[in-house]
Structure formats: C-alpha cells, structure tokens
C-alpha positions as CSV (number, residue, x, y, z in Angstrom):
1,M,130.0,119.0,111.2
2,T,130.6,120.7,108.3
3,D,128.8,118.4,106.2
4,L,125.7,118.1,108.5
5,L,125.4,122.0,108.6
6,S,125.7,122.0,105.1
7,R,122.7,119.1,104.9
8,L,120.6,121.4,107.9
9,E,120.8,124.3,105.5
10,D,119.6,121.9,102.5
11,G,116.6,120.5,104.5
12,L,115.9,124.1,105.0
13,D,115.7,125.1,102.1
14,R,113.9,122.4,100.6
15,Q,111.1,122.7,103.8
16,L,111.0,126.1,102.3
17,I,109.8,125.0,98.9
18,L,107.4,122.4,100.2
19,Y,105.7,125.0,102.5
20,R,105.5,127.7,99.6
21,N,103.9,124.9,97.2
22,L,101.5,123.9,100.6
23,L,100.7,127.6,101.0
24,D,99.6,128.0,96.8
25,L,98.0,125.0,97.5
26,F,96.1,127.0,100.1
27,L,95.4,129.7,97.9
28,I,94.2,127.7,94.9
29,E,91.9,125.6,97.6
30,R,90.2,128.9,98.6
31,D,89.4,129.8,95.1
32,A,87.6,126.7,94.8
33,I,85.7,126.7,97.7
34,M,84.8,130.6,96.4
35,A,83.9,129.0,93.5
36,S,82.3,125.8,95.0
37,D,84.5,124.2,92.3
38,L,84.0,120.6,94.1
39,E,86.1,118.9,90.9
40,A,89.3,121.4,91.6
41,L,88.4,121.3,96.1
42,N,89.1,117.6,94.9
43,R,92.1,117.7,93.1
44,V,94.0,120.7,95.3
45,V,92.9,118.4,98.6
46,M,94.6,115.3,96.9
47,D,97.5,117.2,96.0
48,K,97.7,118.4,99.5
49,E,97.7,115.2,101.2
50,T,100.6,113.9,98.5
51,L,102.5,117.2,99.8
52,L,101.9,116.5,102.9
53,Q,103.6,113.0,102.3
54,T,106.8,115.1,101.1
55,I,106.9,117.2,103.8
56,R,106.7,114.4,106.5
57,R,109.6,112.7,104.8
58,E,111.5,115.9,104.7
59,E,111.1,116.6,108.4
60,L,112.5,112.4,109.5
61,R,115.7,113.7,107.0
62,R,116.1,116.6,109.2
63,Q,114.9,114.8,112.5
64,Q,118.3,112.5,111.0
65,V,120.5,115.1,110.4
66,G,119.7,116.9,114.0
67,D,120.1,113.4,116.0
68,A,124.2,113.3,114.1
69,L,124.2,117.3,114.8
70,A,123.2,116.0,118.6
71,A,125.6,113.0,119.0
72,Q,128.4,115.1,117.6
73,L,127.7,118.4,120.0
74,G,127.7,116.0,122.8
75,M,123.7,116.2,123.7
76,A,120.4,114.4,123.2
77,P,118.4,114.7,120.6
78,E,115.5,115.9,122.0
79,E,118.1,118.9,123.5
80,L,118.9,120.3,120.2
81,N,117.3,123.4,118.7
82,I,118.2,125.9,116.1
83,S,119.5,128.5,119.3
84,R,121.7,125.7,120.3
85,I,122.9,125.0,116.9
86,C,123.6,128.1,116.1
87,A,125.5,128.6,119.5
88,K,128.1,126.0,118.8
89,V,128.8,127.4,115.4
90,N,130.5,130.0,113.3
91,E,128.6,133.4,113.2
92,A,128.1,133.1,109.4
93,C,126.8,129.6,109.4
94,A,124.4,130.9,112.2
95,S,123.0,133.3,110.7
96,T,122.1,131.9,107.4
97,I,120.4,129.0,110.1
98,K,118.8,131.9,112.1
99,R,117.6,133.7,108.5
100,K,116.2,130.3,107.0
101,R,114.4,129.1,110.0
102,G,112.7,132.8,110.0
103,K,111.3,132.5,106.5
104,L,110.0,129.6,107.4
105,Q,108.6,130.3,110.6
106,A,107.0,132.8,108.8
107,L,105.9,130.9,106.3
108,L,104.3,128.4,108.6
109,D,102.1,131.7,109.9
110,E,101.3,132.3,106.8
111,I,100.0,128.7,106.5
112,Q,97.8,128.6,109.7
113,I,96.3,132.0,108.2
114,E,94.9,130.4,105.3
115,S,94.3,127.2,106.6
116,G,91.9,129.1,109.2
117,R,90.4,131.1,106.7
118,N,89.8,128.1,104.2
119,R,88.3,126.0,107.6
120,S,86.0,129.2,108.3
121,L,84.5,129.4,104.4
122,C,84.0,125.5,104.4
123,L,82.3,126.0,107.2
124,Q,79.7,129.3,105.9
125,A,79.3,127.0,103.4
126,L,77.8,124.0,105.6
127,Q,75.7,126.6,107.2
128,F,74.4,127.6,103.9
129,V,74.1,124.4,103.0
130,S,72.2,123.4,106.2
131,G,70.3,125.9,106.7
132,S,68.4,125.7,103.1
133,I,67.7,122.0,103.5
134,K,66.0,123.4,107.0
135,M,63.7,126.1,104.9
136,L,63.6,123.1,102.2
137,T,61.9,120.9,104.7
138,N,59.6,123.2,106.1
139,L,58.5,124.5,102.8
140,T,57.5,120.7,102.6
C-alpha cells in the first residue's frame, strides 16, 4: 500500500504542475485576446489542447492508482475518495495528501475564474464585431 500511496502523491504533484501550466496558458490567452493577437491566440489554443491531453493521461494514471488502492482497502473504486484514503493511512501521509488536494482544488478554482474571464472577453469581442458589422451594413 505504501507504494500506491507514494504513486498517488507523485500523481498529485504532477497534476499540480500540469494545472499550473494550464493556468499560465489561460493568462497568456487573456493577453492575446486583449491585444487582438490572433496568431498568439491560435498558438495558445493549440498549447492548451496539447496540455489537456497530457492532463487526461495523468488523470487516467491517477484513476488506475485509485482503483488499485480501492482493491487493497476492500472498497469499490467508485466509493474511494481522498477522505476515505486519509482515514485509512497514517496521519503524516493523510496530511500530505490533504494538503496537495487543497492546493489542487484552489488551482482548479483559479482556472475556472480565468476561463470565465476569457470567455467573457471573447463574447464582448464578438458583440463588438457584430455591432460593427451591423453599423457598416446600415451605412451601405
């Protein structure tokens, strides 16, 4: 079980790095949107897609570790969560896992906020373009 817990912690560390990189890409995306730099925006969208594929692969690895942990703990994989893992391990390990989970959740919350901001900026830009087209259509 120690090996699986170590693999879980390593996976959480890798996810933290990947999601920090994703947050950075959202910030770059916002700058590109604000600057109306379509080339930079296209690059960041491609970079995000590549990173999201890596995140999906890492999530699959984490899920495999979780399934193995569930089997060792005599639980169904869908019943397993961080709280249940922490209840079954020593306090030092539980504390580390909880801390990493908290960091990951805070990072995901921040990504959601940035994603919403970027979505709003894109919608505003589209409304501006639409308004400009209507104005030009009326003038002609």
